[in-house]
C-alpha positions in Angstrom: 124.7 102.9 92.8 125.2 101.4 89.3 126.8 98.3 90.7 124.3 98.0 93.0 121.5 98.0 90.3 123.6 95.4 88.8 123.5 93.0 91.7 120.1 93.7 92.3 119.3 92.4 88.3 121.5 89.7 88.9 119.8 88.6 91.8 116.3 88.8 90.5 117.2 86.4 87.3 119.2 84.3 89.4 116.1 83.7 91.8 113.8 83.2 88.9 116.0 80.2 87.5 116.3 78.7 90.7 112.6 79.1 91.4 111.6 77.8 88.1 113.5 74.3 88.8 111.2 74.3 91.7 107.8 76.2 91.4 104.9 78.9 89.4 103.0 81.9 89.1 100.2 83.4 90.9 98.4 84.7 87.9 98.7 84.5 84.3 101.1 87.0 82.7 99.4 87.6 79.6 96.6 89.5 81.6 96.9 93.2 80.5 94.6 95.5 81.5 95.0 97.6 78.2 94.8 94.5 76.0 92.1 92.3 78.1 91.5 89.9 75.4 95.0 89.2 73.7 96.0 85.6 73.7 99.6 86.0 73.1 102.1 84.2 70.3 102.2 80.4 70.7 105.7 78.7 70.6 104.7 75.1 69.6 103.3 73.6 72.6 106.4 75.0 74.7 105.4 78.7 75.5 103.6 81.9 75.1 105.2 84.9 74.4 103.5 88.4 74.5 104.8 92.1 74.0 103.0 95.3 73.8 103.8 99.1 72.9 101.7 101.7 75.0 102.0 105.4 73.6 100.4 108.4 75.3 100.4 112.1 75.5 99.6 113.6 78.7 98.6 117.4 79.5 99.5 118.0 83.0 99.1 121.5 85.0 101.4 120.7 87.8 104.4 118.7 87.0 106.3 119.6 90.2 103.7 119.1 92.3 103.7 122.4 94.0 101.7 124.8 96.1 102.1 127.7 94.1 103.9 128.8 90.5 103.0 125.8 88.8 104.5 124.0 85.5 102.6 123.1 82.8 103.8 120.7 80.2 102.9 118.2 77.8 104.3 114.6 78.4 105.1 111.8 75.8 104.8 107.9 77.8 106.3 104.8 75.8 105.6 101.5 77.1 107.1 98.8 75.8 106.9 95.1 77.4 107.4 91.9 76.6 107.6 88.5 78.3 107.1 84.6 78.5 104.8 82.0 80.0 106.3 78.1 80.0 103.3 75.2 81.1 104.9 72.5 82.7 102.2 70.0 83.0 99.8 71.8 85.6 103.1 74.2 86.7 103.6 77.1 85.1 106.9 79.4 84.8 106.6 83.6 83.6 108.7 86.3 83.4 108.3 89.7 81.8 109.6 93.6 81.4 108.0 96.8 81.1 109.7 99.8 80.6 108.0 103.3 80.8 109.9 106.0 78.9 109.0 109.6 80.3 109.8 112.4 77.7 108.5 116.4 78.6 108.0 118.7 76.1 109.3 121.2 77.5 110.9 120.7 80.9 113.4 118.1 79.3 115.6 117.4 83.1 112.3 115.7 84.1 113.0 112.9 81.6 113.2 109.5 82.9 112.7 106.0 82.5 110.9 103.4 84.8 111.5 100.1 84.4 110.0 96.7 85.8 111.0 93.1 86.0 108.7 90.4 87.3 108.9 86.5 87.4 106.5 84.3 88.6 106.6 80.4 89.4 104.0 77.7 90.4 104.1 74.2 91.6 100.6 72.0 91.9 101.4 69.1 93.7 99.0 66.9 94.6 97.6 68.3 98.1 100.1 71.3 97.5 100.6 74.1 95.7 104.1 76.4 96.0 104.3 79.7 94.7 107.6 82.0 94.2 107.4 85.4 92.3 109.7 88.5 92.4 108.8 91.8 91.0 111.8 94.5 90.7 111.1 98.0 90.0 113.2 101.1 89.5 111.2 104.3 89.2 110.6 107.8 90.1 106.8 109.2 91.3 106.7 112.5 92.9 103.1 111.5 93.7 103.9 108.4 96.3 106.9 110.8 97.9 105.4 112.4 100.8 107.5 115.8 100.5 106.5 115.6 96.5 110.6 115.2 95.4 111.2 113.4 92.5 113.7 110.9 93.9 115.2 107.8 92.1 113.6 104.4 94.1 114.5 100.7 93.5 112.4 98.0 95.0 112.3 94.2 95.3 109.8 92.2 96.5 110.2 88.9 96.6 107.7 86.3 98.2 107.7 82.3 98.4 104.2 80.4 99.5 102.8 77.0 100.4 99.5 76.6 100.6 96.5 73.7 100.7 93.0 72.9 101.1 91.1 70.0 102.8 88.0 69.5 102.4 86.6 72.8 104.3 89.8 73.8 105.8 92.7 75.3 104.5 96.2 77.4 105.3 98.9 79.1 104.1 102.6 79.5 105.0 104.9 82.4 103.1 108.0 84.3 103.7 108.3 87.8 101.8 111.7 89.8 101.8 111.2 93.6 100.6 114.6 95.8 99.2 114.0 99.3 99.3 116.5 101.7 97.7 116.5 105.4 97.7 118.4 107.7 94.9 120.1 111.0 95.7 121.8 109.3 98.7 123.6 112.6 100.2 120.1 114.4 99.9 119.2 115.4 104.0 115.9 114.4 104.6 116.3 115.6 108.6 119.6 117.1 109.9 121.9 114.4 109.5 119.4 112.0 108.2 119.8 111.3 104.3 117.9 109.2 102.1 120.7 106.6 101.9 120.3 106.2 105.6 116.7 105.2 105.1 117.3 102.2 102.7 116.0 98.9 104.1 115.2 95.2 104.2 111.7 94.2 105.2 111.5 90.3 106.3 108.0 89.3 106.7 106.7 85.6 108.1 102.9 84.4 107.8 100.5 81.9 108.6 96.6 81.8 107.7 94.4 79.3 108.4 91.1 79.3 106.7 87.6 77.8 107.1 85.3 77.8 104.1 81.3 78.0 105.4 79.9 78.5 102.3 80.4 76.8 98.8 82.3 79.8 97.7 83.2 81.5 100.7 85.8 81.3 103.6 86.5 83.0 106.8 90.2 82.9 107.8 92.7 84.3 110.6 96.4 85.5 109.4 99.3 85.9 111.6 101.9 88.4 110.5 105.3 88.7 111.9 108.1 91.4 110.6 111.4 92.5 111.1 112.5 96.1 109.3 116.3 96.5 109.2 118.2 100.3 107.9 121.6 98.6 106.9 123.0 101.9 105.6 123.4 103.3 108.9 122.6 103.3 112.7 120.5 106.1 113.1 117.1 104.9 111.8 115.6 102.6 114.4 114.9 99.0 113.2 111.6 97.7 114.2 109.3 94.3 114.7 106.3 94.2 114.0 103.3 91.9 114.2 99.9 91.5 112.5 96.7 89.6 113.6 93.9 89.5 110.9 90.3 88.1 110.9 88.6 88.4 107.1 86.4 86.7 104.4 87.4 86.0 101.2 85.3 84.1 98.0 81.7 84.6 96.4 78.8 84.8 99.3 76.2 85.9 96.3 76.0 85.5 92.8 76.6 89.5 92.8 79.3 90.0 95.5 82.9 89.3 95.4 84.8 89.9 98.6 88.5 89.9 99.9 88.7 91.9 103.0 90.4 91.3 106.2 91.0 93.7 109.4 92.8 93.6 112.7 95.3 94.7 115.1 99.3 96.0 114.5 101.8 96.5 117.1 105.1 98.2 115.9 108.0 98.4 118.4 110.9 100.6 117.2 114.5 100.7 118.5 115.5 103.4 120.8 116.8 106.7 119.1 118.2 109.7 120.4 116.8 111.6 116.9 113.5 109.6 115.7 110.2 110.9 117.6 107.8 107.8 118.3 108.9 104.1 119.6 106.1 102.2 118.9 102.6 101.7 117.1 99.3 100.2 118.3 96.2 100.5 116.3 93.6 98.9 113.7 94.8 97.7 110.5 92.5 97.2 107.4 93.1 95.6 103.9 91.1 94.5 100.6 87.9 95.4 99.3 84.7 93.9 97.4 83.0 94.0 93.9 79.3 94.4 93.5 78.0 93.4 90.3 75.2 95.4 89.8 74.3 94.1 86.5 75.9 91.8 83.7 77.3 95.6 82.5 77.8 97.5 85.9 80.2 96.7 88.5 80.9 98.6 91.3 84.3 98.3 93.4 85.1 99.4 96.7 89.0 99.0 98.7 89.6 100.3 101.9 93.3 100.1 103.3 94.6 101.6 106.9 97.8 100.7 107.4 101.7 101.9 108.4 104.0 102.7 106.2 107.9 103.7 107.2 108.3 107.6 106.9 110.9 110.0 104.8 109.3 113.2 106.4 111.8 114.6 109.2 112.4 112.4 112.1 109.2 110.0 111.7 109.5 106.4 112.4 105.8 106.2 110.2 102.7 107.8 109.2 99.6 106.0 109.6 97.5 105.9 106.1 93.9 106.0 105.9 92.2 105.0 102.2 89.1 104.3 100.7 88.5 103.9 97.0 85.5 103.7 94.9 85.2 102.8 90.9 81.8 102.4 88.9 82.2 100.9 85.8 79.6 100.5 82.8 80.0 98.5 79.8 77.7 99.4 76.9 79.3 96.4 74.9 81.8 94.0 74.9 84.4 96.6 73.2 83.5 100.0 75.0 83.2 100.9 78.7 83.5 104.2 80.6 84.2 104.3 84.3 84.3 107.2 87.2 86.5 106.7 90.1 87.2 108.4 93.4 90.1 107.7 96.2 90.2 109.8 99.7 93.7 109.2 101.7 94.3 110.9 104.8 97.7 110.5 106.5 98.5 111.4 109.8 102.0 111.7 111.8 102.6 110.7 115.2 104.7 113.7 116.7 105.2 117.7 116.2 107.3 119.2 113.4 108.1 122.9 112.7 107.4 123.5 109.0 107.6 128.0 108.3 107.4 128.6 111.5 104.3 126.8 112.3 104.5 123.9 115.1 102.3 120.6 115.0 101.1 117.3 114.0 101.8 116.9 110.3 98.5 115.8 108.4 97.8 115.3 104.8 94.4 114.8 102.8 94.4 113.7 99.5 91.4 113.6 97.3 91.5 112.1 93.9 88.8 111.4 91.5 88.5 111.5 87.3 86.6 109.5 84.5 87.9 107.4 81.5 86.4 105.7 78.6 88.2 103.0 77.1 87.6 101.1 73.3 88.7 97.6 72.6 89.1 98.0 68.8 90.8 94.8 68.3 91.9 92.0 70.7 95.6 93.6 69.8 94.5 96.9 69.9 92.7 99.4 72.4 92.3 103.7 73.0 91.5 105.4 76.2 90.7 108.9 77.3 91.4 109.8 81.2 90.7 112.8 83.8 92.4 112.9 86.5 92.0 115.7 89.1 94.1 115.1 92.4 93.8 118.2 95.3 95.9 117.6 98.2 96.3 119.7 101.7 98.0 119.5 104.7 99.0 120.9 108.3 101.8 122.7 106.7 100.6 124.3 103.2 104.3 123.8 102.0 102.7 120.6 101.3 99.8 121.5 99.3 99.2 121.1 95.8 96.4 120.9 93.0 96.9 118.7 89.7 94.9 118.1 86.6 95.7 115.3 84.6 94.4 114.7 80.5 95.3 111.7 78.8 95.3 110.3 75.6 96.5 106.5 75.1 96.9 103.6 72.7 98.1 100.2 73.2 98.8 97.6 70.6 99.9 93.9 71.2 100.0 90.6 71.3 
């Protein structure tokens, strides 16, 4: 595992170096949700550097996300980060790194460090824009695991694209390569299937054609084709999938921002004597909209319906349906409050058995909460947040209720 980490990090920085010769980032790395007005430290006219340190104390009532016998703990989180932006005329190069250092008050075995490194490059030519970006993460997250297990994970997401706009028409051609690696290689997922067997590459090629029918709004058609390969084992079946989307993007009115697309996916899996379903066909949705109710009040809606590769039992995939709502009120330029809610429904294609009960697994996950933030200075902010999560499933072994209260502060430049 250690050698693989070294190789991944080497590949990441090599890709960044090569891409910096040719292209730049899709968004400014100086942007930070905890410090929205920071400007960074100028290094002459050559570069901008930025750094921050976030500190939080969190009370969590169910740190193992267990259905019963819940364990309470207080968690200290340190989040140091640093990065650099280098503008080259109309082009930019940027890179940053962030760590999450989790320290548990009682259950020290849960201590861990998460890592994230990003590189972005953008080349703005006369008629075309070329972007290259890469994000590497090394992390653990029980809430994102179907079985609420603490499994170390690594993923590397690389994408390059070229796009252009000519009068009212535009296009984009892109390629993505996604690498997913799991820790606990010898731990079994199902029968002889281990986490190591689920390590995979995903390669996606996509094309988008758009038409601007309003001054600030475009309709578009998108076609994706993807290939999934499990390179450590022949047990999990690889697959090929195609997505077809229609969507809207832009600002149709002064109060609405939209980026929403919907369509269909067909995914065909290789034959397998162990894995359950051989194909998927159904609707897919991604995106959402922002409604600027007043200059101080914003409503956000996000929707997603899609298919994810599964780690549960002998399932090839699960179907996720997600709706996210958020309302934000600004009292002034420094203070705001938000209320948010998220509902997710996951369904599995075939029957399994848990504790003597047989059926098709499904999960309901309801999350809601509120937060208040005070931007004390451009370089200093504070936040108080409460979050409630309730997960109830076909099989009660996957149920849990969790409450989290977080007090945090961030300082940086």
